[in-house]
SEKOLNU-584846 format. One record per residue: residue in three letters; chain; z, x, y of N, C-alpha, C in turn. Coordinates in nm, 2 decimals, padded with zeros to 4 digits, always signed. Atoms other than C-alpha are relative to their C-alpha. Example, Ala and Ser with C-alpha at 12.3 -4.5 7.8 and 13.67 -1.06 7.14 Angstrom:
% residues 2
- Ala, A, +00.00, +00.09, -00.12, +00.78, +01.23, -00.45, +00.00, +00.09, +00.12
- Ser, A, +00.00, -00.09, -00.11, +00.71, +01.37, -00.11, +00.08, -00.08, +00.11
***
This chain:
% residues 171
- Unk, A, +00.11, -00.07, -00.07, +13.98, -06.16, +10.86, -00.12, +00.02, -00.10
- Unk, A, +00.11, -00.03, +00.09, +13.77, -06.06, +10.55, -00.06, -00.13, -00.05
- Unk, A, +00.05, +00.13, +00.04, +13.75, -06.43, +10.44, -00.10, -00.05, +00.11
- Unk, A, +00.09, +00.04, -00.10, +13.60, -06.51, +10.78, -00.13, +00.07, -00.01
- Unk, A, +00.12, -00.08, +00.01, +13.35, -06.23, +10.73, -00.09, -00.05, -00.11
- Unk, A, +00.07, +00.06, +00.11, +13.25, -06.39, +10.40, -00.08, -00.12, +00.04
- Unk, A, +00.07, +00.12, -00.05, +13.14, -06.70, +10.59, -00.09, +00.03, +00.12
- Unk, A, +00.08, -00.04, -00.11, +13.00, -06.53, +10.90, -00.12, +00.09, -00.04
- Unk, A, +00.11, -00.10, +00.04, +12.80, -06.25, +10.73, -00.12, -00.07, -00.05
- Unk, A, +00.13, +00.07, +00.04, +12.56, -06.50, +10.56, -00.08, -00.05, +00.12
- Unk, A, +00.07, +00.05, -00.12, +12.48, -06.64, +10.91, -00.08, +00.12, +00.06
- Unk, A, +00.07, -00.12, -00.05, +12.40, -06.28, +11.02, -00.12, +00.03, -00.09
- Unk, A, +00.11, -00.03, +00.09, +12.19, -06.22, +10.71, -00.12, -00.10, +00.02
- Unk, A, +00.11, +00.10, -00.01, +11.99, -06.55, +10.74, -00.06, +00.00, +00.14
- Unk, A, +00.06, +00.01, -00.14, +11.96, -06.54, +11.12, -00.09, +00.12, +00.03
- Unk, A, +00.08, -00.12, -00.02, +11.83, -06.18, +11.12, -00.13, -00.02, -00.07
- Unk, A, +00.12, +00.02, +00.08, +11.59, -06.26, +10.84, -00.10, -00.10, +00.07
- Unk, A, +00.08, +00.10, -00.07, +11.47, -06.57, +11.03, -00.08, +00.06, +00.12
- Unk, A, +00.06, -00.06, -00.11, +11.40, -06.38, +11.34, -00.11, +00.10, -00.04
- Unk, A, +00.11, -00.09, +00.05, +11.21, -06.11, +11.15, -00.12, -00.08, -00.05
- Unk, A, +00.10, +00.08, +00.06, +11.01, -06.38, +10.97, -00.08, -00.07, +00.11
- Unk, A, +00.07, +00.06, -00.12, +10.92, -06.56, +11.30, -00.08, +00.10, +00.08
- Unk, A, +00.07, -00.10, -00.07, +10.82, -06.24, +11.46, -00.12, +00.06, -00.07
- Unk, A, +00.10, -00.08, +00.08, +10.62, -06.07, +11.18, -00.05, -00.07, -00.12
- Unk, A, +00.03, +00.07, +00.12, +10.59, -06.33, +10.90, +00.04, +00.07, -00.12
- Unk, A, -00.05, -00.08, +00.11, +10.79, -06.10, +10.68, +00.15, +00.03, +00.02
- Unk, A, -00.14, -00.04, +00.00, +11.15, -06.03, +10.59, +00.01, +00.15, -00.05
- Unk, A, +00.00, -00.14, +00.04, +11.21, -05.65, +10.58, +00.09, +00.02, -00.12
- Unk, A, -00.07, -00.03, +00.12, +11.32, -05.52, +10.24, +00.12, +00.08, +00.03
- Unk, A, -00.11, -00.08, -00.04, +11.55, -05.27, +10.41, +00.12, -00.09, +00.04
- Unk, A, -00.11, +00.09, -00.04, +11.75, -05.56, +10.56, +00.06, -00.07, -00.12
- Unk, A, -00.05, +00.07, +00.13, +11.77, -05.74, +10.22, +00.09, +00.10, -00.07
- Unk, A, -00.08, -00.10, +00.08, +11.89, -05.42, +10.05, +00.14, +00.03, +00.07
- Unk, A, -00.13, -00.02, -00.07, +12.15, -05.35, +10.33, +00.09, -00.12, -00.02
- Unk, A, -00.08, +00.12, +00.01, +12.27, -05.71, +10.31, +00.06, -00.01, -00.14
- Unk, A, -00.06, +00.01, +00.14, +12.31, -05.69, +09.93, +00.10, +00.11, -00.02
- Unk, A, -00.10, -00.10, +00.01, +12.49, -05.36, +09.96, +00.13, -00.04, +00.06
- Unk, A, -00.12, +00.05, -00.07, +12.74, -05.51, +10.21, +00.06, -00.11, -00.09
- Unk, A, -00.05, +00.10, +00.09, +12.77, -05.81, +09.97, +00.07, +00.06, -00.12
- Unk, A, -00.06, -00.07, +00.12, +12.84, -05.58, +09.68, +00.14, +00.06, +00.04
- Unk, A, -00.12, -00.06, -00.05, +13.11, -05.39, +09.88, +00.11, -00.11, +00.02
- Unk, A, -00.09, +00.11, -00.03, +13.26, -05.72, +10.00, +00.06, -00.06, -00.13
- Unk, A, -00.04, +00.06, +00.13, +13.27, -05.86, +09.64, +00.11, +00.09, -00.07
- Unk, A, -00.09, -00.09, +00.06, +13.45, -05.55, +09.51, +00.13, +00.00, +00.08
- Unk, A, -00.12, -00.01, -00.08, +13.69, -05.54, +09.80, +00.09, -00.13, -00.01
- Unk, A, -00.07, +00.12, +00.01, +13.78, -05.91, +09.77, +00.05, -00.03, -00.14
- Unk, A, -00.03, +00.05, +00.14, +13.78, -05.95, +09.39, +00.03, +00.11, -00.10
- Unk, A, -00.02, -00.11, +00.09, +13.82, -05.60, +09.24, -00.12, +00.01, -00.09
- Unk, A, +00.10, -00.02, +00.10, +13.62, -05.53, +08.92, -00.07, -00.14, -00.03
- Unk, A, +00.07, +00.13, +00.03, +13.55, -05.91, +08.87, -00.10, -00.03, +00.11
- Unk, A, +00.10, +00.02, -00.11, +13.36, -05.89, +09.20, -00.14, +00.04, -00.04
- Unk, A, +00.13, -00.04, +00.05, +13.08, -05.72, +09.01, -00.07, -00.12, -00.06
- Unk, A, +00.06, +00.13, +00.07, +13.02, -06.04, +08.80, -00.03, -00.10, +00.11
- Unk, A, +00.02, +00.09, -00.11, +13.05, -06.25, +09.12, -00.13, +00.04, +00.07
- Unk, A, +00.12, -00.05, -00.07, +12.78, -06.03, +09.29, -00.12, -00.03, -00.09
- Unk, A, +00.11, +00.01, +00.09, +12.55, -06.03, +08.99, -00.04, -00.15, -00.02
- Unk, A, +00.03, +00.15, +00.02, +12.57, -06.41, +08.93, -00.06, -00.06, +00.13
- Unk, A, +00.04, +00.06, -00.13, +12.53, -06.49, +09.30, -00.14, +00.05, +00.04
- Unk, A, +00.13, -00.06, -00.04, +12.24, -06.25, +09.36, -00.11, -00.03, -00.10
- Unk, A, +00.10, +00.03, +00.10, +12.07, -06.33, +09.04, -00.04, -00.14, -00.02
- Unk, A, +00.02, +00.15, +00.02, +12.09, -06.71, +09.05, -00.14, -00.04, +00.06
- Unk, A, +00.13, +00.05, -00.06, +11.79, -06.75, +09.29, -00.13, +00.04, -00.07
- Unk, A, +00.12, -00.05, +00.07, +11.55, -06.57, +09.06, -00.08, -00.11, -00.07
- Unk, A, +00.08, +00.11, +00.06, +11.45, -06.90, +08.90, -00.10, -00.05, +00.10
- Unk, A, +00.10, +00.04, -00.10, +11.26, -06.96, +09.22, -00.13, +00.08, -00.01
- Unk, A, +00.12, -00.08, +00.02, +11.01, -06.70, +09.11, -00.12, -00.09, -00.04
- Unk, A, +00.11, +00.09, +00.04, +10.81, -06.99, +08.96, -00.07, -00.05, +00.12
- Unk, A, +00.06, +00.05, -00.12, +10.75, -07.13, +09.31, -00.08, +00.11, +00.07
- Unk, A, +00.08, -00.12, -00.05, +10.64, -06.78, +09.42, -00.14, +00.01, -00.07
- Unk, A, +00.13, -00.02, +00.08, +10.38, -06.76, +09.14, -00.09, -00.12, +00.04
- Unk, A, +00.09, +00.12, -00.03, +10.25, -07.11, +09.24, -00.04, +00.01, +00.15
- Unk, A, +00.04, -00.01, -00.14, +10.22, -06.99, +09.60, +00.07, -00.10, +00.09
- Unk, A, -00.07, +00.10, -00.07, +10.48, -07.25, +09.72, +00.12, +00.06, +00.08
- Unk, A, -00.12, -00.07, -00.07, +10.75, -07.00, +09.84, -00.03, +00.15, +00.00
- Unk, A, +00.02, -00.14, -00.02, +10.74, -06.65, +09.97, +00.10, +00.09, -00.07
- Unk, A, -00.09, -00.09, +00.06, +10.89, -06.35, +09.80, +00.12, +00.03, +00.09
- Unk, A, -00.11, -00.03, -00.09, +11.09, -06.28, +10.11, +00.11, -00.11, +00.00
- Unk, A, -00.09, +00.11, +00.01, +11.25, -06.62, +10.09, +00.09, +00.01, -00.12
- Unk, A, -00.08, -00.01, +00.13, +11.36, -06.56, +09.73, +00.10, +00.12, +00.02
- Unk, A, -00.08, -00.12, -00.02, +11.49, -06.21, +09.82, +00.12, -00.03, +00.10
- Unk, A, -00.10, +00.05, -00.09, +11.68, -06.37, +10.11, +00.11, -00.08, -00.07
- Unk, A, -00.09, +00.08, +00.07, +11.84, -06.62, +09.88, +00.09, +00.10, -00.09
- Unk, A, -00.07, -00.10, +00.08, +11.94, -06.32, +09.65, +00.11, +00.07, +00.08
- Unk, A, -00.09, -00.07, -00.09, +12.10, -06.14, +09.94, +00.12, -00.09, +00.04
- Unk, A, -00.11, +00.09, -00.04, +12.29, -06.45, +10.05, +00.09, -00.03, -00.12
- Unk, A, -00.08, +00.03, +00.12, +12.40, -06.52, +09.69, +00.09, +00.11, -00.03
- Unk, A, -00.09, -00.11, +00.03, +12.55, -06.17, +09.67, +00.13, -00.02, +00.08
- Unk, A, -00.12, +00.02, -00.08, +12.80, -06.28, +09.94, +00.06, -00.14, -00.03
- Unk, A, -00.05, +00.14, +00.02, +12.82, -06.66, +09.87, +00.04, -00.03, -00.14
- Unk, A, -00.03, +00.02, +00.13, +12.84, -06.65, +09.50, -00.09, -00.11, -00.07
- Unk, A, +00.09, +00.09, +00.08, +12.67, -06.86, +09.22, -00.01, -00.14, +00.05
- Unk, A, +00.00, +00.14, -00.03, +12.77, -07.21, +09.30, -00.04, -00.03, +00.14
- Unk, A, +00.04, +00.02, -00.14, +12.74, -07.18, +09.67, -00.14, +00.03, +00.03
- Unk, A, +00.14, -00.03, -00.03, +12.40, -07.02, +09.67, -00.09, -00.11, -00.06
- Unk, A, +00.08, +00.11, +00.05, +12.27, -07.30, +09.44, +00.01, -00.12, +00.10
- Unk, A, -00.02, +00.10, -00.10, +12.41, -07.55, +09.70, -00.09, +00.03, +00.12
- Unk, A, +00.08, -00.04, -00.11, +12.24, -07.35, +09.97, -00.15, -00.02, -00.02
- Unk, A, +00.14, +00.02, +00.04, +11.91, -07.36, +09.79, -00.04, -00.15, +00.01
- Unk, A, +00.03, +00.15, +00.00, +11.93, -07.74, +09.74, -00.01, -00.05, +00.14
- Unk, A, +00.00, +00.05, -00.14, +12.02, -07.80, +10.10, -00.11, +00.06, +00.08
- Unk, A, +00.12, -00.06, -00.06, +11.75, -07.56, +10.22, -00.12, -00.08, -00.03
- Unk, A, +00.12, +00.08, +00.04, +11.49, -07.76, +10.03, +00.01, -00.14, +00.06
- Unk, A, +00.00, +00.13, -00.07, +11.62, -08.09, +10.17, -00.03, +00.01, +00.15
- Unk, A, +00.04, -00.02, -00.14, +11.60, -07.95, +10.52, -00.14, +00.03, +00.01
- Unk, A, +00.14, -00.03, +00.00, +11.26, -07.81, +10.44, -00.09, -00.13, -00.02
- Unk, A, +00.07, +00.12, +00.02, +11.15, -08.15, +10.32, +00.00, -00.09, +00.13
- Unk, A, -00.01, +00.07, -00.12, +11.27, -08.31, +10.64, -00.10, +00.06, +00.11
- Unk, A, +00.10, -00.07, -00.09, +11.07, -08.05, +10.84, -00.14, -00.03, -00.04
- Unk, A, +00.13, +00.03, +00.05, +10.77, -08.11, +10.62, -00.04, -00.14, +00.04
- Unk, A, +00.03, +00.14, -00.04, +10.79, -08.48, +10.68, -00.03, -00.02, +00.15
- Unk, A, +00.03, +00.00, -00.14, +10.81, -08.43, +11.05, -00.13, +00.06, +00.04
- Unk, A, +00.13, -00.06, -00.02, +10.51, -08.20, +11.04, -00.11, -00.10, -00.04
- Unk, A, +00.10, +00.10, +00.05, +10.31, -08.46, +10.83, -00.01, -00.12, +00.10
- Unk, A, +00.01, +00.11, -00.09, +10.40, -08.73, +11.08, -00.06, +00.04, +00.13
- Unk, A, +00.06, -00.04, -00.13, +10.32, -08.53, +11.39, -00.14, +00.04, -00.01
- Unk, A, +00.13, -00.05, +00.02, +10.00, -08.39, +11.25, -00.09, -00.12, -00.05
- Unk, A, +00.08, +00.12, +00.05, +09.89, -08.74, +11.12, -00.09, +00.04, -00.12
- Unk, A, +00.08, -00.03, +00.11, +09.78, -08.59, +10.79, +00.07, -00.02, -00.13
- Unk, A, -00.08, +00.03, +00.12, +10.02, -08.74, +10.53, -00.10, -00.03, -00.12
- Unk, A, +00.10, +00.04, +00.10, +09.73, -08.89, +10.33, -00.08, +00.12, -00.05
- Unk, A, +00.08, -00.12, +00.04, +09.53, -08.57, +10.34, +00.08, +00.10, -00.08
- Unk, A, -00.08, -00.09, +00.08, +09.82, -08.36, +10.21, +00.04, -00.06, -00.14
- Unk, A, -00.03, +00.06, +00.13, +09.90, -08.61, +09.93, -00.13, +00.01, -00.08
- Unk, A, +00.12, -00.02, +00.08, +09.53, -08.60, +09.83, -00.01, +00.15, -00.05
- Unk, A, +00.00, -00.15, +00.03, +09.55, -08.21, +09.84, +00.09, +00.02, -00.12
- Unk, A, -00.10, -00.02, +00.11, +09.86, -08.22, +09.61, -00.05, -00.06, -00.13
- Unk, A, +00.05, +00.07, +00.12, +09.70, -08.47, +09.37, -00.12, +00.08, -00.06
- Unk, A, +00.12, -00.08, +00.05, +09.38, -08.26, +09.35, +00.05, +00.12, -00.06
- Unk, A, -00.06, -00.12, +00.05, +09.59, -07.95, +09.29, +00.05, -00.03, -00.15
- Unk, A, -00.05, +00.04, +00.13, +09.77, -08.13, +09.00, -00.11, -00.03, -00.10
- Unk, A, +00.12, +00.03, +00.08, +09.44, -08.26, +08.86, -00.07, +00.12, -00.05
- Unk, A, +00.07, -00.13, +00.03, +09.28, -07.92, +08.87, +00.08, +00.09, -00.09
- Unk, A, -00.09, -00.07, +00.09, +09.58, -07.76, +08.71, +00.00, -00.05, -00.14
- Unk, A, +00.00, +00.06, +00.13, +09.58, -08.00, +08.42, -00.14, +00.01, -00.07
- Unk, A, +00.14, +00.00, +00.05, +09.20, -08.01, +08.38, -00.04, +00.14, -00.04
- Unk, A, +00.04, -00.14, +00.03, +09.16, -07.63, +08.39, +00.10, +00.08, -00.08
- Unk, A, -00.11, -00.07, +00.08, +09.49, -07.55, +08.21, +00.03, +00.14, +00.05
- Unk, A, -00.03, -00.13, -00.06, +09.54, -07.28, +08.46, +00.07, -00.03, +00.13
- Unk, A, -00.08, +00.02, -00.12, +09.80, -07.25, +08.74, -00.06, +00.09, +00.11
- Unk, A, +00.06, -00.08, -00.12, +09.64, -07.15, +09.07, +00.11, -00.01, +00.11
- Unk, A, -00.08, +00.00, -00.12, +09.81, -07.08, +09.40, -00.01, -00.13, +00.07
- Unk, A, +00.01, +00.14, -00.06, +09.90, -07.41, +09.57, -00.03, +00.01, +00.15
- Unk, A, +00.01, +00.00, -00.14, +09.92, -07.31, +09.93, -00.12, +00.07, +00.06
- Unk, A, +00.09, -00.08, -00.08, +09.68, -07.19, +10.19, +00.07, +00.11, +00.07
- Unk, A, -00.08, -00.11, -00.04, +09.79, -06.85, +10.29, +00.01, +00.02, +00.16
- Unk, A, +00.00, -00.01, -00.15, +09.72, -06.89, +10.67, +00.13, -00.06, +00.06
- Unk, A, -00.13, +00.05, -00.05, +10.07, -06.91, +10.82, -00.01, -00.08, +00.13
- Unk, A, +00.02, +00.08, -00.12, +09.93, -07.06, +11.14, -00.03, -00.15, -00.03
- Unk, A, +00.02, +00.14, +00.04, +09.85, -07.38, +10.95, +00.14, -00.07, +00.01
- Unk, A, -00.13, +00.07, -00.02, +10.13, -07.64, +11.04, +00.08, -00.02, -00.13
- Unk, A, -00.07, +00.02, +00.12, +10.21, -07.70, +10.67, +00.06, +00.12, -00.06
- Unk, A, -00.05, -00.13, +00.04, +10.29, -07.33, +10.62, +00.11, +00.04, +00.10
- Unk, A, -00.10, -00.04, -00.09, +10.61, -07.32, +10.82, +00.09, +00.11, -00.06
- Unk, A, -00.08, -00.10, +00.05, +10.86, -07.04, +10.79, +00.13, -00.06, -00.06
- Unk, A, -00.11, +00.06, +00.08, +11.11, -07.14, +10.52, +00.13, +00.07, +00.03
- Unk, A, -00.13, -00.06, -00.04, +11.37, -06.90, +10.66, +00.07, -00.09, +00.10
- Unk, A, -00.07, +00.09, -00.09, +11.44, -07.17, +10.92, +00.09, -00.09, -00.07
- Unk, A, -00.09, +00.08, +00.08, +11.57, -07.42, +10.67, +00.11, +00.08, -00.07
- Unk, A, -00.10, -00.08, +00.07, +11.75, -07.14, +10.49, +00.11, +00.03, +00.10
- Unk, A, -00.09, -00.03, -00.11, +11.92, -07.04, +10.82, +00.09, -00.13, +00.03
- Unk, A, -00.08, +00.12, -00.03, +12.02, -07.40, +10.89, +00.09, -00.04, -00.11
- Unk, A, -00.09, +00.02, +00.12, +12.16, -07.44, +10.54, +00.12, +00.09, +00.01
- Unk, A, -00.11, -00.10, -00.01, +12.37, -07.13, +10.59, +00.09, -00.04, +00.11
- Unk, A, -00.09, +00.04, -00.11, +12.50, -07.26, +10.92, +00.09, -00.12, -00.05
- Unk, A, -00.08, +00.10, +00.06, +12.62, -07.57, +10.73, +00.11, +00.05, -00.09
- Unk, A, -00.10, -00.07, +00.09, +12.79, -07.34, +10.48, +00.11, +00.06, +00.08
- Unk, A, -00.10, -00.07, -00.08, +12.96, -07.14, +10.75, +00.09, -00.10, +00.08
- Unk, A, -00.08, +00.10, -00.06, +13.07, -07.46, +10.92, +00.09, -00.08, -00.09
- Unk, A, -00.08, +00.06, +00.09, +13.24, -07.57, +10.61, -00.05, -00.14, -00.05
- Unk, A, +00.05, +00.12, +00.05, +13.01, -07.86, +10.53, -00.01, +00.00, -00.15
- Unk, A, +00.00, -00.01, +00.15, +12.97, -07.74, +10.17, +00.06, +00.13, -00.04
***
């Protein structure tokens, strides 16, 4: 029963966060903290004292994504969501979840580029960003902050889809 909860609770975490994000363009910190608390309790209950290490490794692993936040390519809520998921899923599984989320996100991005007929425009924008970064020796925010722009989709959607694959035993 508890093992089933370990697979189903990440679906609840990611699904609730996705709904929050779609409604308000924000993932509530209270939900993240609650999810991490439940993850901590679950780790201790399943693994005893060694569960603390499992929790810390899993919830800390996604912090490398802060680089993408600084560049304006990923929201803080997405990183915090990965941390909450990692607290339940563990180090290796959250790294897989992150990779699969980015692959799903890439597919969504490609679909948006095709449907919006702006593939060349977005490539030029990216190349201009790289050129300005190198020329000015300064890292600026990459994205345009307007969430209504098609290229600024809610990344909680690919995260949720990745977690569904996890819960379904795909990885």
